[in-house]
N, C-alpha and C positions, 0 to 999 in steps of 0.2 A: 503494500500500499506505500503510495507516495504522499508523503505529509511534509507541507512547508510552513506549518503554524509557527514554528520556532523563528525561522528566517523573517518572516512576516512580521511578527511582533518583536524579536528582541534582535533581529539579525545586526542591528547598528549598535545597541548598549553592551548586547555579551555574545558575541558572535560564535564563541567556542561553545557554549551552552546551546545554542541555536543547533549548531551542528550536531551535537550530540543527541537533543530531543528529537530532531528531523531523522537522522541517518542511523543512529544507533538504535535508540528505545523503539520509534516507529519503524524506521527502514529495515532494522535486524529483528529485534524481540517480537513486534506485533506482528511482523511478517511470516514468522514460522508457524502458520496454519497446520502445518503437517504434524506440529508436536499439541498443539491446542487452537481450536478455531476461534476465529475473530468475536463470533457472537459470546463465546464462555470468556473470553479475555475481557471483553466490554463488562460483563457482570461482575467478574474479579476486582475490576478497577474500581466499577461503581459502589463495591462494597468496601473497599479501602478508603476512597475519597469520603465518602459518606461517614466511615467510624473518625476521620481526622476532621470534619467539619470543613473539609475544601468545597465549598459550596460553588464558587465561580468555576472550578476545574469540574466539578460533578455535574454541572448543566453541561459543558461541553461533551463531558462521557455519556450523559444520557442521548445528547443528540447523536453521537458517535454510535453508541449502542443501537439506535432506531435505526441507522443506516444497516447496521449488521444483524437486524431483523428480531431485536426486541421489542413486543409489541407494547403498547400502554398498559394494558393488565399484567404483562408479564412485570413491568417496571414498577407497578403499584405494589405488586406481590413482593417483589426483592425488598422494597423498602418496609414493606409490613413486616417481613421477618427479621430484615436487620435491625429494626426498631429494638427487639428484645435483647439485642446483642451490644448494639453501638449508641442507646439512649433514645429513649422518646422524643425529646427536643429535637435531635438530629432528623427524626423521620418528619415532624411536623415542617421542619425547613426545607425537608427533599422534595416534599409532595407538591409545592407551588412551583418547583423547577418542572416537575413530570409536566404539570398543566401547561405550561409555558411551551415545553418542546412538543407536546402531542396537541397543541391547542386546535391546529387545521388536520389533526391526524385522518379524520373521516374521509376529507378530499385527497389527503397525499397517499393515503394506503391503498387506495383503489387500484384494484390490477384487474388482469384478464385479458389484456392487450385492447385490441379494437372492438372483441365481442362483450367485454364486461365481467365484472367479477361474480356476479349472479348471489344465491343467498348461501347461507351454510348447508353444507351438505348433511342435513340431519339423517335422512333415510339410511344413508352408508356410512354413518360416523364409526361404527362398529367395527368397521374393517378397514379404517385409517389410522396411523399414529399421528397425531397432530390435527389441525384444522384445515378442512377443505371447503372448497364452494362449488356449487353448481348452477350452470345457466342452462337450461333446455334451450336449444335453436330451432330444431326442425324434428318431425316425427311423421314419417308417412310410410305405410306398409309395415315393412320389416327392417326399414332404415331409420334411425335416430341419429342425432348428431347434439351433443352438448359441449359446452367449455367448462372445463374441470381446472381451478385453480388452487393451489397448494401454498399454505406458508411455508416459511423457513423450514426445512428439516421435516415437512409432513410428507409421508407416503403412503401408499396403500399396502395390503395385506398381497402374500402371493396370491395369486389366482389363476382361474384357467376358464377360458370362453369354450365349452363344451358343444359340438355340434356333430351331427352323424354326417352332414356334406356342407359344403362350406361354410361360414360364418368366419370368427375372428373379429380383429379389431383394428382400425387405422388411427395413429395419434398424429396429430398436425402440431408442432410446436409453435405458440403465438407471443407468449412473453417469457422472460427470465431464463432459468437455467434449471435443468434437471437430469434424474437419472432412469435409465430404462435396462432390465437385465432379465434375461430367458435363464431359468434353471440349467446350470451346466456350463453357462457362457460368462464371459466377462461383462462388468456393468458398461452401459453405452452413456457417454455424456451427451446430452441434448441440450440446444440452445436454440431459438428464434430460427425459423425455416425449416428445420429437420422434420422430417416424416419417418414414421417407424410403422411398419407392416407386422401384426401380430397373428401369426396363424391360429386358427382354433386349437383347441386340445394342446396347448403348451402352456406350461407353468411358467407365470412371470410377474413382475411388480414394476411399479415407476412412481415418480414422485418428485420433490424438490430437492435441489443441493442444500448443505446445511444452512447456509448463510443467504440463499437468494428464493426470492418468490418464483412460481413456476407455472405457467398456465399452458393447457393444451385442449384442441379439439378432440373429442372421443367419437370416432364414427364406427357406428356397430354395422359390420358387414353381413347382410342376409344369409341364412342357412336354414337348414332343417332341424329341427330339436334342439335349438341353442338354448343354453343356459351358462350362467355365472356361477362356478364354483368358487366361494372364497375359501382361503385356507388361513396357515399361520402367518403371524407378523414377520415383517423382514428382520433378521438378527441383528440387534442394536451394537454390537460390537463390531460385525461387519460393515454395517451403513457409518459408523462413524470412522472407519478406514478410508472411506472413498474420498 
C-alpha cells in the first residue's frame, strides 16, 4: 500500500520521521498481508490507539479500516468490546469518531456495480459465511439472472448444481475481486469482466476476497431435474491462506 501522509504532513519539519512512517511502517510492515491481512491490522491498530486515547490518529485509522472492509456495525462492536479493557470514557470518545467516518456510509457502501446491491440475502444466509446481498434481475422459463454481492470475506458454502442433463451456472464478475474454486483444483482469482462457466454436478464455491467487496451475475443454465445441493462451509484456515 502506497502511503504519503508522513511526507505530506511532516516532510519539511521531520523528513526522516516522514520517511520511516511512509516507507517502513506502511511501506513494509502494513504491506505484509501474507502475514496478516489489512483488515486485521486495522482492527489491531484501532485497539491500540483507543487504549492510548490517541483520538486524532484513531479517527484516521477508522477511515483506513473502512477502506479495508470494516463496516460501521463492526467498528461499533470493536469499541463496545474495547470499552471493558481500555476504559468507558475512551469508548464515549471513540463513538463520535465512528459517526463522522461512517456519516455517509449508506451512500458510499452501496455496491453491486451497474446492477445495484439489492437486499440482504436472507433466504440463503445459512449457506454463506458473512453477509451477502441479492438483486434478482430476470426470470423466464428455466432461466434466471441475479446479481449477488459479497461483503469482504464473505463466501458461500461448497455446493453442487445437480442436473440429469444440461444445467450448471455462469458467473459474470461486475465489481470488486473474488475467488472461485472447484473441488480438487486451485482457487481462481476473479475481477471485473471475468466469466466463469460452472458445469453441472461439480462441487465448488465462490465469494469475495478477504479485503474486497465482490459482485457477480449468477446465470442459471436451464437443464433437466436441476437442484442446488448445499454442502459444508469453506475451511477457514484454507480460505485465510488465499
